[in-house]
C-alpha positions as a printed NumPy array, in Angstrom:
array([[-53.762, 135.982, -27.998],
       [-51.291, 133.203, -28.733],
       [-51.006, 130.597, -26.03 ],
       [-47.69 , 130.469, -24.225],
       [-45.464, 127.505, -24.975],
       [-42.865, 128.372, -22.356],
       [-41.64 , 125.755, -19.89 ],
       [-43.683, 127.465, -17.173],
       [-46.811, 126.299, -18.951],
       [-45.964, 122.617, -18.638],
       [-47.967, 120.286, -16.428],
       [-46.551, 120.54 , -12.857],
       [-47.501, 116.916, -12.213],
       [-45.29 , 115.805, -15.095],
       [-42.369, 117.785, -13.694],
       [-42.774, 116.273, -10.214],
       [-43.19 , 112.811, -11.735],
       [-39.905, 113.302, -13.597],
       [-38.093, 114.394, -10.427],
       [-39.519, 111.482,  -8.458],
       [-38.429, 109.09 , -11.209],
       [-34.921, 110.549, -11.044],
       [-34.719, 110.002,  -7.287],
       [-36.072, 106.464,  -7.603],
       [-33.49 , 105.65 , -10.278],
       [-30.606, 107.155,  -8.325],
       [-31.748, 105.459,  -5.127],
       [-32.023, 102.083,  -6.845],
       [-28.565, 102.517,  -8.366],
       [-26.844, 101.911,  -5.025],
       [-28.389,  98.452,  -4.821],
       [-28.155,  97.552,  -8.516],
       [-24.461,  98.453,  -8.567],
       [-23.95 ,  96.032,  -5.67 ],
       [-25.295,  93.228,  -7.869],
       [-23.053,  94.351, -10.754],
       [-19.984,  94.17 ,  -8.479],
       [-20.464,  90.42 ,  -8.171],
       [-19.246,  90.047, -11.754],
       [-17.682,  93.39 , -12.738],
       [-14.947,  95.244, -10.861],
       [-15.686,  98.847,  -9.786],
       [-13.07 , 100.323, -12.149],
       [-14.383,  98.289, -15.082],
       [-17.886,  99.509, -14.258],
       [-16.604, 103.112, -14.355],
       [-15.403, 102.562, -17.926],
       [-18.653, 100.914, -19.02 ],
       [-20.727, 103.629, -17.344],
       [-18.788, 106.537, -18.838],
       [-18.656, 105.18 , -22.39 ],
       [-22.272, 104.022, -22.307],
       [-23.505, 107.37 , -21.011],
       [-21.372, 109.287, -23.511],
       [-22.892, 107.257, -26.354],
       [-26.467, 107.906, -25.182],
       [-25.926, 111.628, -24.543],
       [-24.117, 111.95 , -27.877],
       [-27.081, 110.389, -29.668],
       [-29.46 , 112.827, -27.952],
       [-27.252, 115.805, -28.896],
       [-27.09 , 114.55 , -32.493],
       [-30.855, 114.021, -32.792],
       [-31.599, 117.379, -31.184],
       [-29.33 , 119.158, -33.619],
       [-27.074, 122.146, -33.156],
       [-28.626, 125.221, -31.606],
       [-28.086, 128.707, -32.989],
       [-26.262, 129.902, -29.865],
       [-24.008, 126.827, -29.505],
       [-20.478, 128.209, -29.761],
       [-17.56 , 125.786, -30.271],
       [-15.299, 125.104, -27.302],
       [-11.94 , 126.883, -27.234],
       [ -8.684, 125.025, -26.51 ],
       [ -8.683, 126.411, -22.994],
       [-12.266, 125.25 , -22.453],
       [-11.399, 121.761, -23.714],
       [ -8.624, 121.691, -21.121],
       [-11.136, 122.744, -18.477],
       [-13.494, 119.976, -19.566],
       [-10.7  , 117.425, -19.172],
       [-10.045, 118.676, -15.63 ],
       [-13.747, 118.567, -14.818],
       [-13.975, 114.984, -16.085],
       [-11.297, 113.99 , -13.563],
       [-13.093, 115.699, -10.691],
       [-16.713, 115.09 , -11.651],
       [-16.578, 111.674, -13.299],
       [-13.37 , 109.623, -13.457],
       [-11.891, 110.085,  -9.978],
       [-15.287, 110.706,  -8.413],
       [-16.811, 107.549,  -9.872],
       [-13.761, 105.45 ,  -9.012],
       [-14.043, 106.587,  -5.378],
       [-17.827, 106.185,  -5.38 ],
       [-17.928, 102.664,  -6.815],
       [-14.892, 101.46 ,  -4.856],
       [-16.505, 102.868,  -1.721],
       [-19.89 , 101.372,  -2.522],
       [-18.294,  97.948,  -3.042],
       [-16.904,  98.132,   0.501],
       [-19.68 ,  99.984,   2.334],
       [-23.467,  99.77 ,   2.391],
       [-25.901, 101.198,  -0.127],
       [-27.525, 103.172,   2.707],
       [-24.267, 104.881,   3.725],
       [-23.433, 105.705,   0.112],
       [-26.804, 107.354,  -0.478],
       [-26.507, 109.426,   2.701],
       [-23.059, 110.61 ,   1.613],
       [-24.615, 111.88 ,  -1.631],
       [-26.92 , 114.141,   0.368],
       [-23.777, 115.652,   1.928],
       [-22.479, 116.798,  -1.49 ],
       [-24.211, 120.22 ,  -1.286],
       [-22.614, 120.67 ,   2.154],
       [-19.131, 120.261,   0.699],
       [-20.101, 122.326,  -2.348],
       [-21.022, 125.299,  -0.207],
       [-17.816, 124.858,   1.777],
       [-15.68 , 125.02 ,  -1.38 ],
       [-17.731, 127.938,  -2.695],
       [-16.981, 129.884,   0.485],
       [-13.262, 128.945,   0.44 ],
       [-12.974, 130.008,  -3.215],
       [-14.99 , 133.165,  -2.481],
       [-17.842, 132.181,  -4.785],
       [-20.297, 132.409,  -1.878],
       [-20.427, 134.564,   1.252],
       [-19.932, 132.876,   4.606],
       [-22.722, 133.454,   7.13 ],
       [-23.121, 131.998,  10.636],
       [-26.086, 129.902,   9.483],
       [-24.185, 128.499,   6.504],
       [-21.081, 127.734,   8.572],
       [-23.277, 125.965,  11.142],
       [-24.818, 123.953,   8.331],
       [-21.41 , 122.879,   7.019],
       [-20.271, 121.791,  10.493],
       [-23.504, 119.832,  11.015],
       [-23.225, 118.102,   7.657],
       [-19.569, 117.212,   8.197],
       [-20.435, 115.77 ,  11.596],
       [-22.975, 113.502,   9.923],
       [-20.499, 112.388,   7.259],
       [-17.736, 111.719,   9.79 ],
       [-20.131, 109.749,  11.973],
       [-20.397, 107.22 ,   9.149],
       [-16.62 , 106.794,   9.162],
       [-16.337, 106.234,  12.926],
       [-18.211, 102.953,  13.569],
       [-19.826, 102.269,  16.935],
       [-18.546, 105.532,  18.339],
       [-14.86 , 104.564,  18.29 ],
       [-12.079, 105.184,  15.795],
       [-11.4  , 101.902,  14.013],
       [ -9.6  , 101.868,  10.678],
       [ -9.651,  98.093,  10.172],
       [-13.201,  97.33 ,   8.967],
       [-13.779,  97.309,   5.24 ],
       [-16.813,  99.558,   5.697],
       [-14.653, 102.344,   7.137],
       [-12.385, 102.248,   4.074],
       [-15.475, 102.303,   1.87 ],
       [-16.883, 105.325,   3.683],
       [-13.554, 107.137,   3.27 ],
       [-13.715, 106.463,  -0.467],
       [-17.277, 107.793,  -0.511],
       [-16.277, 110.891,   1.432],
       [-13.389, 111.581,  -0.958],
       [-15.658, 111.113,  -3.969],
       [-18.196, 113.538,  -2.533],
       [-15.481, 116.124,  -1.887],
       [-14.056, 116.044,  -5.426],
       [-17.554, 116.094,  -6.927],
       [-18.401, 119.15 ,  -4.829],
       [-15.263, 120.881,  -6.122],
       [-16.321, 119.986,  -9.666],
       [-19.712, 121.629,  -9.143],
       [-18.103, 124.881,  -8.01 ],
       [-15.4  , 125.049, -10.692],
       [-17.62 , 124.011, -13.625],
       [-20.203, 126.697, -12.935],
       [-18.788, 129.198, -15.435],
       [-18.504, 126.879, -18.449],
       [-22.01 , 125.515, -17.842],
       [-23.291, 129.098, -17.86 ],
       [-21.537, 129.826, -21.182],
       [-22.514, 126.639, -23.043],
       [-25.372, 124.182, -23.361],
       [-25.194, 121.969, -20.21 ],
       [-26.006, 118.828, -22.214],
       [-23.074, 119.413, -24.584],
       [-20.792, 120.174, -21.649],
       [-21.648, 116.947, -19.841],
       [-21.434, 114.916, -23.065],
       [-17.831, 116.006, -23.618],
       [-16.999, 115.5  , -19.948],
       [-18.17 , 111.892, -20.273],
       [-16.15 , 111.436, -23.482],
       [-12.994, 112.594, -21.697],
       [-13.949, 110.426, -18.714],
       [-14.175, 107.364, -20.925],
       [-10.686, 108.036, -22.273],
       [ -9.088, 108.784, -18.901],
       [-10.679, 105.841, -17.068],
       [ -9.97 , 103.208, -19.741],
       [ -6.351, 102.48 , -18.704],
       [ -7.41 , 101.803, -15.108],
       [-10.427,  99.64 , -15.926],
       [ -8.991,  97.813, -18.954],
       [ -7.858,  94.764, -16.968],
       [-11.302,  94.407, -15.414],
       [-12.945,  94.687, -18.826],
       [-10.691,  91.958, -20.224],
       [-11.577,  89.719, -17.282],
       [-15.283,  90.184, -18.016],
       [-14.65 ,  89.418, -21.702],
       [-12.849,  86.203, -20.777],
       [-15.253,  84.898, -18.128],
       [-18.479,  86.285, -19.541],
       [-21.339,  87.795, -17.585],
       [-24.703,  86.426, -16.51 ],
       [-28.063,  87.864, -17.482],
       [-28.446,  89.291, -13.969],
       [-25.031,  90.933, -14.146],
       [-25.67 ,  92.358, -17.608],
       [-29.049,  93.701, -16.492],
       [-27.476,  95.362, -13.452],
       [-24.771,  96.994, -15.555],
       [-27.334,  98.168, -18.102],
       [-29.393,  99.748, -15.334],
       [-26.333, 101.586, -13.962],
       [-25.611, 103.043, -17.41 ],
       [-29.117, 103.748, -18.687],
       [-31.432, 103.822, -15.688],
       [-29.049, 105.424, -13.184],
       [-27.076, 107.82 , -15.368],
       [-28.31 , 108.744, -18.844],
       [-32.09 , 108.751, -18.301],
       [-32.029, 110.533, -14.902],
       [-29.707, 113.211, -16.233],
       [-31.953, 113.867, -19.233],
       [-35.044, 114.021, -16.996],
       [-33.266, 116.324, -14.542],
       [-32.193, 118.663, -17.331],
       [-35.78 , 118.827, -18.568],
       [-37.193, 119.402, -15.081],
       [-34.664, 122.076, -14.056],
       [-35.878, 124.254, -16.929],
       [-39.386, 124.091, -15.487],
       [-39.071, 124.175, -11.694],
       [-37.047, 125.987,  -9.022],
       [-33.777, 124.368,  -7.989],
       [-34.989, 124.253,  -4.383],
       [-37.615, 121.728,  -5.46 ],
       [-34.901, 119.549,  -6.993],
       [-32.981, 119.721,  -3.709],
       [-35.979, 118.348,  -1.82 ],
       [-36.181, 115.329,  -4.113],
       [-32.516, 114.497,  -3.452],
       [-33.603, 113.582,   0.081],
       [-35.754, 110.787,  -1.358],
       [-32.679, 108.847,  -2.517],
       [-31.453, 107.625,   0.905],
       [-34.974, 106.418,   1.674],
       [-35.096, 104.405,  -1.545],
       [-31.559, 103.074,  -1.146],
       [-32.08 , 102.201,   2.519],
       [-35.361, 100.411,   1.823],
       [-34.01 ,  98.441,  -1.137],
       [-30.777,  97.705,   0.745],
       [-32.757,  96.197,   3.601],
       [-34.966,  94.133,   1.263],
       [-32.398,  92.892,  -1.274],
       [-29.055,  93.129,   0.546],
       [-30.139,  92.509,   4.142],
       [-28.617,  95.82 ,   5.251],
       [-29.579,  97.205,   8.643],
       [-29.705, 100.856,   9.665],
       [-27.795, 101.195,  12.947],
       [-27.779, 104.11 ,  15.399],
       [-24.77 , 105.765,  13.72 ],
       [-26.427, 105.69 ,  10.308],
       [-29.705, 107.108,  11.602],
       [-27.992, 109.956,  13.484],
       [-25.725, 110.715,  10.511],
       [-28.741, 110.947,   8.206],
       [-30.511, 113.288,  10.627],
       [-27.474, 115.6  ,  10.864],
       [-26.972, 115.802,   7.098],
       [-30.679, 116.391,   6.401],
       [-30.693, 119.069,   9.111],
       [-27.825, 120.751,   7.298],
       [-29.824, 120.836,   4.058],
       [-32.491, 122.834,   5.876],
       [-30.03 , 125.34 ,   7.334],
       [-28.103, 126.15 ,   4.151],
       [-29.47 , 127.676,   0.967],
       [-27.596, 126.924,  -2.229],
       [-28.153, 128.713,  -5.503],
       [-29.135, 126.769,  -8.606],
       [-25.568, 126.244,  -9.786],
       [-24.771, 124.261,  -6.646],
       [-27.591, 121.729,  -6.868],
       [-26.133, 118.528,  -8.313],
       [-27.982, 117.331, -11.413],
       [-26.728, 113.846, -10.793],
       [-24.008, 111.958,  -9.029],
       [-21.941, 111.378, -12.141]])
């Protein structure tokens, strides 16, 4: 009998190692991006990240070759991809990086864990998922955790920079959640790698006008080795490589396993933030994390609602 070469026959340890590597990379990104901000503006970093990732994913698609069932995109689908780039990459990344530059790496990583909460909420509103008491309770719990990050020290205060940063992060999480719900159909019809490659191409085009001034400033002043290394990590180590590993792992393991590894990211970001950025986890942050993690245990999302990456 011929031995099976299906994904199910792969080494489970390799799959878990890939997922752990993804979470480590994503968790480290919150700190590495902070170092990049010292020399590169958030909007300029969006442009560099989108174009760099598009180039890497394009090279992978080219080397892999065209598959027999890869149908070309229609004009309508290209329009959908442009919309999804705005939601899932351009606007999302602008909010994420602007928020991260104003808030802490710990808060930003916790907000990422809230993305599935918002995703389920949009899925219910758009009638893609059925509302149940347990799911509604989970959404309320997760939102309470996210809002707790915006209200510092228990009182409403809109003056601190961190509050503005958390609002940016919350907005970015909301639009990314909407992207996950709306893009479900086109991902089911086409190769996910090709879909994301074209989304990043459109993202590079749409973000260039907003980050052009920042890019010119970097070209004029130059960038240090530390800054260049941080930017390179954001592009390669925190975007392209994790996405490729996640795509490989998702073909070999249940999506619920991937969801568990997402919870590793705040731990990594919080630990590195404390070591390298002297960040401290206060009572609000700890309670917010507990509420959002509790929500993840009370809601069950199908595979299409598990984020492959925070684009």
